[in-house]
N, C-alpha and C positions, 0 to 999 in steps of 0.2 A: 591292621592286624596288630594288637602288643599284646604283653604280659597280662593287661588287666582284661584286656576283653576276650583272648581265644578261646575262653569257655564258652559266653556268649556264642560267639561265632561256628564254632564248633558244635553248638547246640542246634543252631540254626540249619549246617550243612545235613546234621542228622535227619531235621524235621523235614527236609525237600527231597525229593525225588531227584535220581541219578540227571534225568532232563535240565533241572534247574540249575545245575551248577555242572555243565559240560563245556563250558568255555570261561575262559580268565575273566572276560567281560561280564557272565554272569555271575561270578565270585565275587566278582568287583560289588557290584550291584546289591549283592548281600551284605556284604562287610561295610558299602555304606549306609547301607539301608538300619542295619543294628547298630552300628557308631551314632545315627541321628537318632534314636531310641535313648540309647544310652546315654547323650548327650539329655535326654529330656529327663532322666531320673536323678535331681540332684537334693533330694531331699528339702532342708529346709531352708538352702542356699537358695541367691537368687534365680530364677531359670536364664540358664548360659546362651540359651535360644532363642529368645523370647518370638523372635518374628519367624519361625521355622518350626511348626508342630507336628508331629509323624500324622503322616495318610494312611487311609488302611492299606492302599498299595505297598507301603514300607511293611506293614505289619505281613502282607501278603508275600510280600517280598524273602522276609525272613521264616514262610512255612508257618507262622501263628494262624490259629482259628481265633478267630475276632468276633466273632458270632455279629449278632447286632450291627455293629461298628464297621461292618463293611459299607452299610448302606444308610442308616440312620444315626444323623449327624452330631444329636444328643449322644447317642451314647459314645462315638467314638469322641464328642468333647472331654465326658467325664471318664473314658481311659487314660485320656491324654493327663487331663490333672493328677486322677491316681500314682500315675508314672512318674507322673513331675513332682510328688510329694512322695515317691520312697527313692531309697538308693540304690546303687548300679544292682546291688550284691539281690537287690529284691525281683530286679526284671532280668538276669541273667542267663536264664532258659527260657526256650520256650513253653517248659509246665509253667512257668510261673507267670508268662504273659498270656497263656490259655486260663488258667486258676483266673485270672484278675476280668477276664473280657466274662466268665462266665458269670462272675458276681456281678458287673454291670449288666448282661443279659436280666439276669431275678429282678437286680433294679429298676430297671427300665418295663419290666412287667407290673410290680407292682404299681408303678406310675399308672400304667394301662388298663389296672383292675385286678389284676392276677394276684394268685394267694401264692405268697412266698416266706419262706420263717427264714433271719438270718441268725446264725451265732454269734459267740462272741469272738469267735478265731476268726468268723469271717470279716466282721470289721477289724482286727488287729489285722489282715491278710493287705487293706485296702489303704491301711495306712490311718487309720481312725481310733482314736487313745482309747487301749481298754483299762488303766492305770492311771490315777487320779482326778483332780475335780473337770466334773462333766463327762465320766468316759464312761462307756458303755461295760456293764458287768452284769454280771446273772441277777441280783435286785431288778434290772429295771429293765431287761433286755427288751421282754414281755413289754411295756410301757412303748419303746424304739420299733418294735416290730409293726406295733399297731400305727404308729404314728405312721410308719415310715407307708400304709395303706392309705392314706389321705392328703396323699402326694398329688396335687391337678394337675396331672399330664407330665412327657417327658421333657417338657420345657422349664418345666420348675424344678429338672434335675439334673445339668449337665453340667454341673460345678463341683467340684468339692468341697465348695465353700460352702455352695449351698446347703447338700447331705451333711455339711460337719455342724452347719449350724441348727439343721434340724434336729438331730443326733443328740447334740449335745447339750441343746436347751432341753428336752425331754430328759435324756439322761441325769441332768442337772435336778429338776423339778422331783424326779420322783427318787432324786437320791437323797432329798434335802428332809424330804416327809420319812425316808428311813433312818436318817441321823442328821440333824441341825450343827453337828459335825462339823459337813460337808460344807462347800461352797453356796452361797444364799443367792437364788432367784434375783434376777435382774429383773429390769424392765426387758433389755433387749432377749432374754431369755425366753419372756412369757410372750414377745411377738417372734421370737422365732420359730414358739413351737406353734405357731397361729391361732393363739389367744388373742381373745378380744375383751375388755371393760378393766384390765388394768394399769394403773397411772401411777405418777409420783405421792400421787396422795393415797390413794390405799394400798403402795407397795408392801410395807410394812404387813398390814392387815390381812393380806391377799399370801404373804411368806408365812405369817402366825396359824393359818389356817392349813396350809401345805404340810408345815410341822407337825399340826395337829393331829396330821392324818395318816395313814397306812399305806404305806408303798400300792397297794392291793385298791387301794378309796381313789388313785389317780395312777391308773398306768391306760386310761384310755383319754381320748381329746376329749370326748364329751362330758366323763367326771371330771377332768379338769376344768372345762368350762364351766360344769354344772356348779362347780367351787366357785370360782370367781363371782357368776353369777348371782348367787347367793347371797356372798357377801360384800357384796356392792348394794342387793336389797338391803340391807342387815344397816347398814351403813346411811343410805339414804333415809330409814327410819329414825337415824339419828340426827334431828335435826334442831335439839335444844326449843325453844322458845318461839324459834320461826311455825311457819303455817307447814303443816305435814307433805311432805314433797309426793309423799305416794300411798296412791288412795286405798293401796294392798298392804295388808300388815304381812311380817315373815313368819310362813309357814314352818311346821316341827321337820319337816324335809330341807329346807336352806340350814336350819340352823346341823343340823344333821351332818348336813355335805360340807360343811364348814370344820367338821369335825368339834364342835361345843357340845358340852355334855350338859344340860338344862335341866335335871333330874324329871322333877312330875311333872 
């Protein structure tokens, strides 16, 4: 126990019942478990304990209620990743850890088909950017929530890196549709958003279509994919003197999908 962690240790003692701290050995277990969790919370610095992540029992020992992470390895992995991305001040009370676990439970829920809506503050709480390039904000929040509903099971959501990649990609695309002063999507952006058909050859074209659209026109995965597919079809039509590569000609819906104004 030190001056830097005494608040956290006291929070744990407060969360526990008397029988959990009625011996020196039990109190030492509480101190050791919380010290292990605080060691994990090192923000952007390299992991100080790379070979020793907190177990579900460590969280139980300090009196935290971590929900699904008690028995779900994907939930525990994501919770530990989130804790690892935060600074100690964000996890130095049991209430803060419980709040993180509740968000993890909801994320696991949407990965298995449940419906949940996350706020900008929720993303801020778990350490995902809410300001700057690729950040979640009020403009792209709806699209981010919609994208989370397309996660193909908890196995695709066991790390903060995976979550950040998806959220950041969708946020970037929608923000670019809002204003092209934001960072332009890259090939990795479209891949991370789960979209197919974007290549180094057509990236500029696809970005042009995003820029021409409004956020409301690209705030679902289906709309984004339809936009990409439409421009791919139009580009296939543009083959100069070569034989037509596509039998079908682009339709009105495809020009509208890419945000083109084709008049009469």
